[in-house]
Z-matrix of the N, CA and C atoms (Angstrom, degrees):
N
C 1 1.478
C 2 1.504 1 115.10
N 3 1.347 2 111.93 1 -37.53
C 4 1.504 3 116.65 2 178.75
C 5 1.463 4 105.95 3 -66.58
N 6 1.294 5 126.35 4 -35.31
C 7 1.501 6 126.54 5 -178.26
C 8 1.524 7 111.36 6 -65.47
N 9 1.360 8 114.34 7 -38.32
C 10 1.390 9 121.33 8 -179.86
C 11 1.545 10 106.85 9 -66.35
N 12 1.402 11 115.56 10 -44.92
C 13 1.445 12 114.35 11 -178.47
C 14 1.564 13 114.89 12 -63.80
N 15 1.243 14 114.51 13 -34.32
C 16 1.464 15 119.10 14 175.81
C 17 1.540 16 108.15 15 -66.71
N 18 1.285 17 117.24 16 -46.73
C 19 1.534 18 119.70 17 -179.30
C 20 1.530 19 107.43 18 -52.81
N 21 1.385 20 116.18 19 -55.62
C 22 1.429 21 118.72 20 -169.57
C 23 1.517 22 110.59 21 -70.79
N 24 1.330 23 123.31 22 -30.97
C 25 1.451 24 127.98 23 171.58
C 26 1.450 25 111.44 24 -59.12
N 27 1.347 26 116.96 25 -43.79
C 28 1.430 27 119.89 26 -177.25
C 29 1.517 28 114.49 27 -64.97
N 30 1.453 29 111.13 28 -30.00
C 31 1.440 30 114.82 29 178.92
C 32 1.456 31 117.20 30 -99.30
N 33 1.423 32 114.48 31 13.22
C 34 1.475 33 118.56 32 175.75
C 35 1.382 34 116.80 33 78.62
N 36 1.265 35 120.67 34 18.02
C 37 1.458 36 125.86 35 -178.60
C 38 1.433 37 116.83 36 -113.92
N 39 1.418 38 120.93 37 21.27
C 40 1.475 39 123.55 38 -178.62
C 41 1.420 40 111.92 39 -54.42
N 42 1.372 41 116.62 40 -35.32
C 43 1.474 42 117.86 41 -179.58
C 44 1.500 43 113.99 42 -63.55
N 45 1.297 44 112.49 43 -39.13
C 46 1.504 45 116.29 44 176.86
C 47 1.499 46 111.99 45 -66.36
N 48 1.427 47 115.80 46 -37.16
C 49 1.521 48 118.61 47 176.25
C 50 1.499 49 111.67 48 -61.47
N 51 1.417 50 115.64 49 -46.19
C 52 1.440 51 120.12 50 -179.64
C 53 1.493 52 114.79 51 -55.48
N 54 1.392 53 116.30 52 -31.21
C 55 1.470 54 117.51 53 174.62
C 56 1.433 55 115.88 54 -86.72
N 57 1.333 56 115.03 55 1.73
C 58 1.509 57 119.85 56 178.82
C 59 1.615 58 114.90 57 85.41
N 60 1.250 59 119.33 58 5.24
C 61 1.452 60 125.54 59 -175.76
C 62 1.554 61 109.36 60 -125.44
N 63 1.335 62 112.17 61 131.06
C 64 1.386 63 121.79 62 178.41
C 65 1.509 64 104.72 63 -89.91
N 66 1.396 65 124.63 64 150.01
C 67 1.360 66 125.81 65 179.16
C 68 1.562 67 111.49 66 -65.11
N 69 1.313 68 113.25 67 141.80
C 70 1.426 69 123.89 68 177.18
C 71 1.601 70 110.55 69 -106.64
N 72 1.282 71 117.84 70 131.23
C 73 1.471 72 118.79 71 -178.65
C 74 1.514 73 111.93 72 -119.79
N 75 1.298 74 116.57 73 160.59
C 76 1.434 75 121.72 74 173.84
C 77 1.550 76 108.38 75 -131.67
N 78 1.333 77 114.03 76 132.42
C 79 1.503 78 117.78 77 173.58
C 80 1.499 79 109.01 78 -84.79
N 81 1.216 80 117.57 79 131.32
C 82 1.524 81 117.88 80 175.90
C 83 1.569 82 107.56 81 -135.76
N 84 1.342 83 107.76 82 148.14
C 85 1.539 84 118.77 83 172.60
C 86 1.456 85 101.79 84 -115.81
N 87 1.385 86 114.52 85 115.32
C 88 1.445 87 122.93 86 175.77
C 89 1.553 88 114.65 87 -113.38
N 90 1.285 89 112.43 88 155.45
C 91 1.324 90 122.52 89 170.35
C 92 1.536 91 108.39 90 -64.88
N 93 1.292 92 121.40 91 118.78
C 94 1.537 93 119.48 92 -177.07
C 95 1.473 94 114.74 93 -56.90
N 96 1.375 95 113.75 94 -36.96
C 97 1.506 96 118.69 95 -169.54
C 98 1.622 97 106.49 96 -84.45
N 99 1.285 98 116.37 97 -46.29
C 100 1.514 99 114.98 98 -173.94
C 101 1.577 100 113.60 99 -97.49
N 102 1.312 101 113.64 100 -17.80
C 103 1.465 102 115.92 101 -179.90
C 104 1.530 103 117.85 102 84.53
N 105 1.456 104 108.68 103 -3.46
C 106 1.475 105 120.05 104 179.52
C 107 1.573 106 110.95 105 -56.33
N 108 1.300 107 114.21 106 125.06
C 109 1.525 108 120.59 107 173.99
C 110 1.580 109 110.91 108 -66.89
N 111 1.297 110 117.04 109 125.44
C 112 1.407 111 120.94 110 -178.83
C 113 1.541 112 108.84 111 -108.34
N 114 1.360 113 116.51 112 -39.42
C 115 1.416 114 122.88 113 179.10
C 116 1.511 115 109.46 114 -133.74
N 117 1.276 116 123.34 115 143.20
C 118 1.475 117 127.60 116 -178.53
C 119 1.527 118 107.84 117 -147.85
N 120 1.310 119 113.22 118 133.60
C 121 1.501 120 117.36 119 178.74
C 122 1.544 121 105.26 120 -152.80
N 123 1.318 122 118.06 121 139.35
C 124 1.484 123 121.25 122 174.42
C 125 1.528 124 108.45 123 -72.65
N 126 1.348 125 114.71 124 148.12
C 127 1.472 126 119.74 125 179.96
C 128 1.559 127 104.62 126 -149.24
N 129 1.349 128 112.13 127 -173.38
C 130 1.506 129 118.46 128 -175.13
C 131 1.446 130 110.38 129 -150.00
N 132 1.335 131 113.30 130 171.09
C 133 1.460 132 118.86 131 170.12
C 134 1.655 133 110.91 132 -56.76
N 135 1.218 134 117.15 133 128.17
C 136 1.384 135 123.58 134 -173.12
C 137 1.501 136 122.55 135 81.13
N 138 1.459 137 110.23 136 5.03
C 139 1.447 138 117.09 137 170.87
C 140 1.561 139 116.09 138 -55.98
N 141 1.305 140 121.53 139 147.43
C 142 1.365 141 122.23 140 -175.09
C 143 1.545 142 108.60 141 -113.10
N 144 1.374 143 109.05 142 136.27
C 145 1.534 144 118.03 143 -177.30
C 146 1.426 145 106.35 144 -116.27
N 147 1.391 146 118.29 145 135.73
C 148 1.516 147 123.58 146 168.64
C 149 1.483 148 102.58 147 -117.54
N 150 1.394 149 110.69 148 129.36
C 151 1.503 150 116.83 149 176.18
C 152 1.501 151 102.03 150 -124.59
N 153 1.326 152 124.14 151 121.26
C 154 1.424 153 129.53 152 -177.19
C 155 1.476 154 106.25 153 -119.18
N 156 1.488 155 115.50 154 133.19
C 157 1.474 156 120.73 155 175.55
C 158 1.492 157 105.82 156 -146.81
N 159 1.306 158 111.50 157 176.57
C 160 1.550 159 122.45 158 -179.63
C 161 1.578 160 105.11 159 -112.28
N 162 1.294 161 113.82 160 121.84
C 163 1.456 162 120.05 161 177.15
C 164 1.520 163 109.94 162 -58.75
N 165 1.301 164 116.43 163 128.47
C 166 1.489 165 122.42 164 -172.99
C 167 1.474 166 115.00 165 -61.61
N 168 1.370 167 116.04 166 -36.42
C 169 1.513 168 116.46 167 -176.93
C 170 1.505 169 111.40 168 -94.05
N 171 1.306 170 117.64 169 -45.40
C 172 1.480 171 120.62 170 -176.02
C 173 1.430 172 111.03 171 -82.84
N 174 1.416 173 122.09 172 -16.76
C 175 1.534 174 122.41 173 177.16
C 176 1.480 175 109.70 174 61.37
N 177 1.355 176 121.43 175 36.66
C 178 1.463 177 127.47 176 175.58
C 179 1.545 178 107.17 177 -115.34
N 180 1.404 179 108.53 178 153.25
C 181 1.463 180 115.98 179 175.80
C 182 1.495 181 110.68 180 -65.94
N 183 1.391 182 118.58 181 147.87
C 184 1.474 183 121.71 182 -175.78
C 185 1.485 184 96.24 183 -141.84
N 186 1.384 185 114.69 184 127.62
C 187 1.431 186 122.27 185 -179.41
C 188 1.533 187 111.71 186 -122.49
N 189 1.324 188 118.23 187 123.98
C 190 1.455 189 123.58 188 -179.72
C 191 1.522 190 110.18 189 -108.01
N 192 1.297 191 120.84 190 142.70
C 193 1.451 192 123.64 191 179.70
C 194 1.490 193 104.85 192 -128.15
N 195 1.279 194 117.45 193 125.51
C 196 1.573 195 125.54 194 -179.64
C 197 1.512 196 107.03 195 -120.92
N 198 1.353 197 113.66 196 165.29
C 199 1.465 198 122.04 197 163.11
C 200 1.557 199 105.01 198 -132.81
N 201 1.293 200 114.99 199 164.67
C 202 1.477 201 119.17 200 -176.92
C 203 1.595 202 104.15 201 -111.27
N 204 1.334 203 109.31 202 125.30
C 205 1.439 204 117.14 203 179.78
C 206 1.443 205 115.37 204 -86.33
N 207 1.301 206 126.79 205 177.80
C 208 1.357 207 132.89 206 -179.14
C 209 1.544 208 116.20 207 -57.23
N 210 1.368 209 116.60 208 -24.96
C 211 1.383 210 117.90 209 178.27
C 212 1.557 211 115.12 210 -94.28
N 213 1.293 212 115.19 211 -2.16
C 214 1.484 213 121.73 212 -179.02
C 215 1.455 214 109.82 213 91.75
N 216 1.345 215 122.62 214 9.65
C 217 1.477 216 122.34 215 173.81
C 218 1.527 217 110.81 216 -78.95
N 219 1.309 218 117.50 217 155.85
C 220 1.418 219 126.29 218 172.11
C 221 1.497 220 108.48 219 -91.65
N 222 1.270 221 119.60 220 124.89
C 223 1.416 222 123.85 221 -178.74
C 224 1.564 223 107.49 222 -109.91
N 225 1.313 224 117.48 223 116.35
C 226 1.507 225 120.49 224 -173.94
C 227 1.602 226 101.48 225 -78.01
N 228 1.345 227 112.85 226 117.47
C 229 1.452 228 120.08 227 -179.43
C 230 1.579 229 110.23 228 -89.01
N 231 1.300 230 112.78 229 -49.15
C 232 1.477 231 118.46 230 -172.75
C 233 1.591 232 113.24 231 -151.29
N 234 1.198 233 113.99 232 155.64
C 235 1.573 234 121.78 233 172.13
C 236 1.505 235 105.67 234 -127.75
N 237 1.347 236 113.21 235 145.70
C 238 1.452 237 118.62 236 -178.42
C 239 1.639 238 104.99 237 -138.52
N 240 1.310 239 114.93 238 131.39
C 241 1.469 240 119.99 239 -178.15
C 242 1.567 241 108.02 240 -154.29
N 243 1.329 242 120.27 241 162.48
C 244 1.423 243 124.86 242 -173.96
C 245 1.498 244 116.00 243 -86.37
N 246 1.347 245 120.33 244 -18.56
C 247 1.509 246 121.82 245 -173.04
C 248 1.467 247 108.01 246 -162.65
N 249 1.365 248 109.91 247 162.27
C 250 1.483 249 114.70 248 175.96
C 251 1.521 250 110.27 249 -96.46
N 252 1.348 251 118.56 250 158.09
C 253 1.453 252 117.75 251 -178.27
C 254 1.521 253 101.15 252 -171.68
N 255 1.350 254 115.07 253 -163.19
C 256 1.451 255 127.21 254 178.59
C 257 1.496 256 112.95 255 -57.85
N 258 1.370 257 114.87 256 121.49
C 259 1.467 258 118.04 257 173.63
C 260 1.572 259 115.08 258 85.25
N 261 1.279 260 115.01 259 -6.50
C 262 1.445 261 121.30 260 179.43
C 263 1.521 262 110.75 261 -94.90
N 264 1.357 263 114.66 262 125.42
C 265 1.517 264 118.21 263 -173.31
C 266 1.520 265 110.84 264 -69.82
N 267 1.262 266 115.18 265 148.24
C 268 1.368 267 118.50 266 -174.62
C 269 1.690 268 110.69 267 -102.32
N 270 1.356 269 114.55 268 -5.24
C 271 1.390 270 120.06 269 -177.67
C 272 1.552 271 115.50 270 -148.84
N 273 1.288 272 119.95 271 39.57
C 274 1.447 273 117.44 272 -176.84
C 275 1.468 274 111.97 273 -82.76
N 276 1.207 275 120.79 274 139.09
C 277 1.465 276 126.39 275 179.59
C 278 1.483 277 113.19 276 87.53
N 279 1.355 278 115.25 277 -173.61
C 280 1.475 279 121.54 278 -176.50
C 281 1.509 280 111.36 279 -97.20
N 282 1.285 281 119.81 280 -22.04
C 283 1.414 282 122.35 281 -178.72
C 284 1.535 283 111.96 282 -128.30
N 285 1.349 284 121.27 283 133.84
C 286 1.365 285 123.47 284 177.55
C 287 1.515 286 104.79 285 -134.97
N 288 1.402 287 115.58 286 134.45
C 289 1.470 288 122.28 287 175.85
C 290 1.435 289 112.03 288 -155.82
N 291 1.368 290 121.93 289 166.96
C 292 1.345 291 128.40 290 178.51
C 293 1.561 292 110.23 291 -112.24
N 294 1.366 293 117.26 292 124.91
C 295 1.511 294 115.28 293 174.37
C 296 1.429 295 106.43 294 -141.29
N 297 1.421 296 116.07 295 130.93
C 298 1.430 297 126.94 296 -177.54
C 299 1.516 298 114.87 297 49.28
N 300 1.319 299 113.30 298 40.12
C 301 1.476 300 125.98 299 174.35
C 302 1.589 301 114.10 300 78.79
N 303 1.332 302 115.04 301 11.13
C 304 1.417 303 123.67 302 176.27
C 305 1.529 304 113.60 303 -107.70
N 306 1.347 305 118.26 304 133.64
C 307 1.454 306 119.07 305 177.15
C 308 1.527 307 104.82 306 -89.57
N 309 1.373 308 114.38 307 132.30
C 310 1.485 309 124.50 308 -175.84
C 311 1.452 310 105.35 309 -115.70
N 312 1.401 311 115.94 310 127.75
C 313 1.492 312 119.32 311 170.78
C 314 1.457 313 107.03 312 -124.04
N 315 1.395 314 115.94 313 116.64
C 316 1.413 315 118.61 314 -173.84
C 317 1.542 316 111.03 315 -122.03
N 318 1.336 317 113.46 316 171.90
C 319 1.499 318 117.57 317 176.16
C 320 1.585 319 108.72 318 73.11
N 321 1.260 320 113.20 319 35.48
C 322 1.567 321 119.42 320 -177.43
C 323 1.572 322 109.31 321 -76.28
N 324 1.297 323 114.95 322 -50.97
C 325 1.428 324 121.88 323 177.21
C 326 1.563 325 112.63 324 53.12
N 327 1.249 326 115.97 325 43.42
C 328 1.526 327 125.21 326 175.90
C 329 1.544 328 114.01 327 -95.13
N 330 1.326 329 119.43 328 117.62
C 331 1.429 330 117.89 329 -171.65
C 332 1.529 331 105.19 330 -87.18
N 333 1.421 332 113.10 331 153.74
C 334 1.387 333 119.79 332 173.61
C 335 1.651 334 104.45 333 -144.73
N 336 1.383 335 113.25 334 131.60
C 337 1.397 336 117.55 335 179.56
C 338 1.611 337 110.24 336 -78.64
N 339 1.312 338 112.28 337 -16.28
C 340 1.512 339 116.90 338 179.31
C 341 1.596 340 106.55 339 -166.74
N 342 1.340 341 114.68 340 160.27
C 343 1.334 342 116.74 341 171.39
C 344 1.606 343 107.34 342 -114.00
N 345 1.285 344 122.35 343 130.21
C 346 1.422 345 127.18 344 -176.86
C 347 1.479 346 107.14 345 -123.18
N 348 1.435 347 117.23 346 132.27
C 349 1.353 348 121.40 347 176.37
C 350 1.549 349 113.74 348 -155.38
N 351 1.306 350 114.35 349 157.15
C 352 1.474 351 119.47 350 176.86
C 353 1.569 352 102.79 351 -90.20
N 354 1.367 353 112.01 352 116.09
C 355 1.526 354 116.39 353 -173.33
C 356 1.448 355 113.90 354 -73.16
N 357 1.259 356 119.99 355 142.88
C 358 1.400 357 125.20 356 179.30
C 359 1.628 358 104.03 357 -134.52
N 360 1.320 359 112.78 358 137.96
C 361 1.544 360 114.85 359 -179.46
C 362 1.518 361 107.92 360 -71.77
N 363 1.280 362 119.07 361 -17.91
C 364 1.533 363 122.41 362 -177.90
C 365 1.462 364 113.92 363 -105.45
N 366 1.336 365 115.93 364 -23.17
C 367 1.547 366 118.26 365 -179.38
C 368 1.566 367 114.39 366 -94.30
N 369 1.274 368 115.59 367 -40.33
C 370 1.497 369 120.13 368 177.98
C 371 1.470 370 102.87 369 -78.37
N 372 1.404 371 114.56 370 126.63
C 373 1.429 372 117.25 371 177.56
C 374 1.554 373 109.48 372 -102.24
N 375 1.260 374 122.08 373 -122.14
C 376 1.430 375 129.48 374 -177.43
C 377 1.517 376 113.47 375 -90.74
N 378 1.312 377 114.87 376 138.60
C 379 1.517 378 117.86 377 169.57
C 380 1.579 379 105.66 378 -121.85
N 381 1.406 380 110.47 379 127.27
C 382 1.362 381 118.73 380 -178.39
C 383 1.551 382 110.91 381 -124.25
N 384 1.352 383 114.91 382 154.82
C 385 1.394 384 118.67 383 179.44
C 386 1.524 385 105.64 384 -131.36
N 387 1.262 386 118.01 385 123.40
C 388 1.468 387 123.39 386 -177.60
C 389 1.578 388 111.99 387 50.91
N 390 1.351 389 114.24 388 39.74
C 391 1.497 390 119.72 389 -177.80
C 392 1.556 391 117.54 390 77.74
N 393 1.319 392 113.00 391 -1.89
C 394 1.494 393 116.58 392 178.36
C 395 1.498 394 110.07 393 -101.37
N 396 1.350 395 115.60 394 134.25
C 397 1.455 396 124.47 395 175.75
C 398 1.482 397 110.35 396 -56.79
N 399 1.413 398 118.57 397 127.66
C 400 1.419 399 117.41 398 172.17
C 401 1.475 400 105.45 399 -108.66
N 402 1.319 401 125.69 400 -50.84
C 403 1.465 402 129.16 401 179.45
C 404 1.438 403 114.10 402 -165.41
N 405 1.313 404 117.63 403 -179.07
C 406 1.390 405 127.34 404 -179.13
C 407 1.450 406 108.45 405 -134.26
N 408 1.408 407 123.72 406 155.25
C 409 1.382 408 120.21 407 178.78
C 410 1.454 409 114.57 408 -60.63
N 411 1.405 410 116.91 409 -26.09
C 412 1.496 411 120.34 410 175.22
C 413 1.420 412 114.68 411 -63.04
N 414 1.379 413 120.09 412 -26.62
C 415 1.395 414 121.07 413 174.84
C 416 1.469 415 122.28 414 -90.52
N 417 1.407 416 116.81 415 6.22
C 418 1.322 417 126.06 416 179.98
C 419 1.490 418 107.76 417 -110.07
N 420 1.332 419 123.60 418 162.59
C 421 1.445 420 126.53 419 -177.41
C 422 1.630 421 107.63 420 -64.39
N 423 1.330 422 110.07 421 135.07
C 424 1.475 423 119.27 422 -177.12
C 425 1.494 424 107.38 423 -77.22
N 426 1.343 425 115.13 424 143.40
C 427 1.415 426 125.71 425 -179.69
C 428 1.548 427 116.20 426 48.74
N 429 1.370 428 115.48 427 43.12
C 430 1.355 429 123.31 428 -175.05
C 431 1.542 430 101.31 429 -123.31
N 432 1.407 431 117.33 430 138.39
C 433 1.361 432 125.89 431 179.46
C 434 1.634 433 103.77 432 -81.98
N 435 1.336 434 111.93 433 124.38
C 436 1.399 435 122.71 434 179.81
C 437 1.573 436 118.30 435 -117.16
N 438 1.335 437 115.25 436 156.73
C 439 1.484 438 116.93 437 175.27
C 440 1.551 439 108.03 438 -131.84
N 441 1.337 440 114.00 439 132.82
C 442 1.417 441 122.02 440 176.17
C 443 1.530 442 104.35 441 -105.61
N 444 1.316 443 119.02 442 121.06
C 445 1.409 444 122.09 443 -176.14
C 446 1.493 445 110.98 444 -139.82
N 447 1.377 446 117.71 445 151.96
C 448 1.322 447 124.17 446 179.92
C 449 1.478 448 102.37 447 -106.37
N 450 1.357 449 116.48 448 120.31
C 451 1.457 450 120.13 449 177.95
C 452 1.446 451 115.51 450 -115.28
N 453 1.376 452 114.36 451 139.74
C 454 1.420 453 118.09 452 -173.03
C 455 1.622 454 105.71 453 -83.14
N 456 1.338 455 114.05 454 137.24
C 457 1.382 456 120.62 455 178.22
C 458 1.524 457 110.39 456 -100.55
N 459 1.257 458 117.99 457 102.32
C 460 1.585 459 124.08 458 -172.63
C 461 1.565 460 107.44 459 -67.74
N 462 1.178 461 119.09 460 -36.61
C 463 1.446 462 118.69 461 -175.44
C 464 1.484 463 113.53 462 -78.85
N 465 1.280 464 121.14 463 -14.73
C 466 1.445 465 124.62 464 -172.82
C 467 1.516 466 111.13 465 -115.43
N 468 1.229 467 120.70 466 164.06
C 469 1.477 468 123.35 467 172.85
C 470 1.569 469 102.94 468 170.89
N 471 1.254 470 111.04 469 169.55
C 472 1.443 471 122.58 470 175.02
C 473 1.597 472 113.70 471 -115.30
N 474 1.265 473 113.17 472 149.52
C 475 1.512 474 117.66 473 -175.40
C 476 1.539 475 104.35 474 -71.12
N 477 1.266 476 114.16 475 134.37
C 478 1.504 477 124.14 476 -175.97
C 479 1.566 478 107.78 477 -70.10
N 480 1.442 479 115.28 478 -38.37
C 481 1.518 480 117.99 479 -177.08
C 482 1.612 481 109.02 480 -70.32
N 483 1.351 482 120.43 481 -4.47
C 484 1.512 483 117.77 482 176.65
C 485 1.472 484 111.44 483 95.62
N 486 1.343 485 122.28 484 4.90
C 487 1.413 486 124.18 485 -179.29
C 488 1.487 487 114.47 486 -60.98
N 489 1.305 488 115.18 487 -33.35
C 490 1.485 489 117.50 488 -179.76
C 491 1.533 490 113.24 489 -107.60
N 492 1.408 491 119.78 490 -13.02
C 493 1.418 492 115.27 491 177.49
C 494 1.470 493 115.85 492 -106.88
N 495 1.400 494 113.43 493 13.36
C 496 1.394 495 120.87 494 179.00
C 497 1.446 496 123.79 495 68.89
N 498 1.331 497 120.22 496 7.49
C 499 1.364 498 129.53 497 178.25
C 500 1.504 499 112.46 498 -97.44
N 501 1.381 500 122.93 499 159.53
C 502 1.385 501 124.89 500 -178.40
C 503 1.556 502 110.44 501 -115.98
């Protein structure tokens, strides 16, 4: 229990812990202009987001890996791509290596309160949450500015002691 208290205190949710409820979050993709929700999925602290796209100039696959922190921010952990080119960083993160022909840059730890992009049916690839397929660019409105945000659900939450999530 002490470890849980330290964990939640670090992430600014000690008040939620005191009430016995951990914060609940929802990933939403919204139309930037209208706010319309296009995709919605429940998530949690530590949830993992994969955002895949095609680099506009180099025409190569670009994979981004994030986790969700205690405030609901997306933290960019790593990027993976097959080659360097225009606009591609040569030294992002603390670790860089090549594996199976792909360049991996890890330990980036860059926070984002949201991801905003102009959607393209050919450039935006798959978006996954905790390994589950959420959507692809081809399923979202073409040439539309979109926002991917993690929103805190104030009315929901899960019991910290595991009563609702089945853990002990």
